[in-house]
C-alpha positions as CSV (number, residue, x, y, z in Angstrom):
1,M,-81.0,104.3,177.9
2,K,-80.4,105.2,174.3
3,I,-78.8,102.4,172.3
4,G,-76.9,102.8,169.0
5,L,-76.3,99.9,166.6
6,V,-73.2,100.1,164.3
7,L,-73.0,97.7,161.4
8,S,-69.7,97.2,159.5
9,G,-69.2,96.6,155.8
10,G,-68.2,93.2,154.7
11,G,-69.8,92.3,151.3
12,A,-71.9,89.2,151.5
13,R,-70.8,88.7,155.1
14,G,-73.2,91.5,155.9
15,F,-76.1,88.9,155.8
16,S,-74.8,87.8,159.2
17,H,-75.8,91.3,160.6
18,L,-79.4,90.2,160.1
19,G,-79.0,87.2,162.3
20,V,-77.3,89.3,165.0
21,V,-80.2,91.8,164.9
22,K,-82.7,88.9,165.2
23,A,-80.9,87.7,168.4
24,L,-80.8,91.2,169.8
25,T,-84.5,91.6,169.1
26,E,-85.3,88.4,170.9
27,R,-83.4,89.8,174.0
28,G,-85.6,92.9,173.9
29,V,-82.8,95.2,172.5
30,Q,-84.2,97.9,170.1
31,P,-81.7,100.4,168.9
32,Q,-82.7,104.1,168.7
33,I,-80.3,104.9,166.0
34,I,-78.3,102.8,163.4
35,S,-75.0,103.6,161.7
36,G,-73.7,101.6,158.9
37,T,-71.1,101.2,156.1
38,S,-71.4,99.3,152.8
39,S,-73.5,96.1,153.4
40,G,-74.1,97.4,156.9
41,A,-75.7,100.5,155.4
42,L,-77.7,98.4,152.9
43,V,-79.3,96.2,155.5
44,G,-79.3,99.1,158.1
45,G,-81.7,101.1,155.9
46,L,-84.2,98.3,155.7
47,L,-83.9,97.7,159.4
48,A,-84.4,101.4,160.1
49,Y,-87.5,101.4,157.9
50,G,-89.0,98.6,160.1
51,Y,-88.5,95.4,158.2
52,P,-87.7,92.4,160.5
53,P,-84.4,90.6,159.8
54,D,-86.0,87.4,158.5
55,E,-88.0,89.4,155.9
56,I,-84.9,91.4,154.8
57,L,-83.1,88.1,154.2
58,E,-85.9,86.8,152.0
59,L,-86.1,90.1,150.1
60,F,-82.4,89.8,149.1
61,V,-82.7,86.1,148.2
62,K,-85.9,86.6,146.2
63,T,-84.6,89.7,144.3
64,R,-81.3,88.0,143.2
65,F,-79.9,91.5,143.1
66,L,-76.7,90.6,141.2
67,Q,-78.7,90.5,138.0
68,Y,-79.2,94.2,138.4
69,V,-75.5,95.1,138.6
70,R,-74.5,96.4,135.2
71,P,-71.0,96.0,133.7
72,A,-69.1,99.3,133.4
73,F,-66.3,98.2,131.1
74,G,-64.2,101.2,130.0
75,G,-65.2,103.2,133.0
76,S,-63.6,103.6,136.4
77,G,-64.8,100.3,137.7
78,L,-66.0,96.9,136.4
79,L,-69.7,97.3,137.6
80,R,-72.3,99.9,138.2
81,L,-74.7,99.8,141.1
82,E,-77.2,102.5,139.9
83,R,-79.8,99.9,138.7
84,L,-80.1,98.7,142.3
85,E,-81.6,102.0,143.2
86,T,-84.9,101.0,141.6
87,I,-84.9,97.8,143.6
88,Y,-84.1,99.5,146.9
89,R,-86.7,102.2,146.3
90,Q,-89.4,99.4,145.9
91,Y,-88.9,98.6,149.5
92,I,-88.5,102.1,150.8
93,P,-90.6,104.1,148.3
94,E,-90.3,107.4,150.1
95,N,-86.6,107.3,149.5
96,S,-85.8,109.6,152.4
97,F,-83.8,109.4,155.6
98,E,-86.5,111.5,157.3
99,V,-89.2,108.8,156.8
100,L,-87.2,106.1,158.7
101,P,-88.8,105.4,162.1
102,T,-85.3,104.7,163.4
103,P,-82.7,107.3,162.5
104,L,-79.9,106.1,160.2
105,V,-76.4,107.3,159.4
106,V,-74.6,106.1,156.3
107,A,-70.8,106.4,155.7
108,A,-69.4,106.8,152.2
109,T,-65.9,108.0,151.1
110,D,-65.4,111.1,148.9
111,L,-62.7,109.8,146.6
112,V,-61.5,113.2,145.4
113,A,-61.5,115.0,148.8
114,G,-60.1,111.9,150.6
115,Q,-62.6,112.1,153.5
116,V,-65.5,110.1,154.9
117,I,-68.9,111.7,154.5
118,Y,-71.8,110.8,156.8
119,F,-75.3,111.0,155.4
120,R,-78.3,111.2,157.6
121,Q,-80.9,113.4,155.8
122,G,-82.4,113.9,152.4
123,E,-82.3,111.3,149.6
124,L,-81.6,107.7,150.9
125,A,-81.0,105.2,148.2
126,R,-78.0,106.8,146.4
127,P,-75.9,107.4,149.6
128,V,-76.6,103.8,150.6
129,L,-75.5,102.5,147.3
130,A,-72.5,104.8,147.3
131,S,-71.5,103.3,150.6
132,C,-71.4,99.9,148.8
133,C,-69.1,100.9,145.9
134,I,-66.0,98.8,146.5
135,P,-63.2,100.7,144.7
136,G,-62.0,98.9,141.5
137,L,-64.9,96.6,141.5
138,F,-67.7,99.2,141.3
139,E,-67.7,102.5,139.5
140,P,-67.8,105.5,141.9
141,L,-71.3,106.9,142.4
142,L,-71.7,110.6,141.6
143,F,-73.9,112.3,144.2
144,Q,-74.2,115.9,145.3
145,G,-71.1,116.7,143.2
146,R,-69.0,114.1,144.9
147,Q,-67.4,110.9,143.6
148,L,-68.3,108.4,146.3
149,V,-67.0,105.0,147.0
150,D,-67.3,102.4,149.8
151,G,-67.4,104.0,153.2
152,G,-65.2,101.1,154.5
153,V,-62.2,102.7,152.8
154,L,-62.0,105.2,155.6
155,D,-64.6,104.1,158.2
156,N,-65.7,100.5,158.2
157,L,-67.3,100.7,161.6
158,P,-68.9,104.2,161.9
159,V,-69.1,104.6,165.6
160,E,-68.0,108.3,165.8
161,P,-71.1,109.9,164.2
162,I,-73.4,108.5,166.9
163,R,-71.1,107.9,169.9
164,A,-72.0,111.3,171.5
165,E,-75.7,110.7,170.9
166,V,-76.2,107.4,172.7
167,D,-75.5,105.8,176.1
168,Y,-74.6,102.4,174.8
169,V,-73.1,101.3,171.5
170,I,-73.4,97.8,170.0
171,G,-70.9,97.2,167.2
172,V,-71.4,94.3,164.8
173,H,-68.3,93.5,162.8
174,C,-68.3,90.9,160.0
175,N,-64.7,90.9,158.9
176,P,-62.7,88.9,161.4
177,F,-59.0,89.0,160.7
178,T,-57.1,85.7,160.6
179,R,-53.9,84.5,159.1
180,Q,-54.3,82.6,155.8
181,S,-52.3,80.2,153.7
182,T,-51.1,81.3,150.3
183,L,-53.7,83.1,148.3
184,K,-54.1,81.8,144.8
185,S,-57.1,83.3,143.1
186,T,-57.5,86.9,142.0
187,R,-60.8,87.0,144.0
188,D,-59.0,85.9,147.2
189,I,-56.2,88.4,146.7
190,L,-58.7,91.2,146.2
191,M,-60.7,90.2,149.3
192,R,-57.6,89.9,151.4
193,S,-56.3,93.3,150.3
194,L,-59.6,95.0,151.0
195,I,-59.7,93.6,154.5
196,L,-56.1,94.6,155.2
197,A,-56.8,98.1,154.0
198,V,-59.5,98.8,156.6
199,Q,-58.4,96.6,159.5
200,S,-56.0,98.9,161.4
201,K,-58.4,101.8,161.7
202,T,-61.3,99.5,162.5
203,K,-59.5,98.1,165.6
204,E,-59.4,101.6,167.1
205,R,-63.2,101.8,166.7
206,F,-63.7,98.5,168.5
207,E,-62.7,100.3,171.7
208,Q,-65.5,102.8,171.3
209,C,-68.1,100.0,171.4
210,D,-69.7,99.0,174.7
211,L,-70.4,95.6,173.2
212,L,-68.7,94.2,170.1
213,I,-70.1,91.2,168.3
214,E,-67.9,89.5,165.7
215,A,-68.3,85.9,164.6
216,P,-64.9,84.4,164.0
217,Q,-66.4,81.7,161.7
218,L,-67.1,84.4,159.1
219,C,-63.5,84.1,158.0
220,D,-64.6,80.9,156.2
221,Y,-66.7,83.0,153.9
222,T,-65.7,85.5,151.2
223,L,-67.0,89.0,150.4
224,F,-68.7,87.5,147.4
225,D,-70.5,84.4,148.9
226,L,-73.9,85.7,148.1
227,R,-75.3,82.2,147.6
228,K,-74.5,81.4,151.2
229,A,-76.7,84.2,152.6
230,R,-78.8,81.9,154.7
231,E,-75.8,80.2,156.2
232,M,-74.3,83.5,157.3
233,F,-77.6,84.6,158.7
234,V,-77.8,81.6,160.9
235,L,-74.1,81.9,161.9
236,G,-74.6,85.5,163.0
237,Y,-77.7,84.6,164.9
238,R,-76.1,81.7,166.8
239,H,-72.9,83.6,167.6
240,A,-74.9,86.6,168.8
241,R,-77.0,84.4,171.1
242,Q,-73.9,82.9,172.6
243,V,-72.4,86.4,173.3
244,L,-75.7,87.7,174.6
245,A,-76.0,84.8,177.1
246,Q,-72.8,85.9,178.7
247,V,-73.1,89.7,179.0
248,P,-75.7,92.0,180.7
249,L,-77.5,94.3,178.2
250,P,-79.3,97.6,178.6
251,A,-82.6,95.7,178.4
252,D,-81.5,93.8,181.6
253,L,-80.6,96.9,183.5
């Protein structure tokens, strides 16, 4: 049985994906293909290359990658992600989709054409970083003649590009939607607006998953809680273990 793993975007909440994957691995579940958006694409590439979840967490914590995000004042965003390309290529030096032992699909949004683009061959790092370019916060990334921004704008849970290729889809969503009290800070308003923008279409994709894992406790964290990476890793791990204890998996069949 061919298993596909789909990882949503969600900013810093994407660290919880690693905990979920650790729980899946312990249950003997190994995906044959990974599809991801934004932070899901970022960690998905490293998982597809063969890094175990615990090691990926340590890589991010050790790198302190925010120091490599360069201000882009006067441009079309506040920050640029290009400097992260050097860091990402340190961990995947071949910089190629084709070298990944587990095939990977990365979703990004073509800002001019107004359509989602799925990358699965050729250069790896720039499509992954393009998938992380939150509009307004990060400057669009120019790649193959396209102005690309966060894949979550149009597809925050990219099930479609792999659904026909697999027998069983495990979707991991890290943006639980809950009602909130009055939002006060600019950061909270931005985060809430981003979640609202992608939520309606994402719900439709939930139905395409054979198993959906979404930790409701993640609503207590923001897209920018990078310093709480370990907490969210553990949260994802514990929630996934609870879910997996209650459902049969392909590994059990």
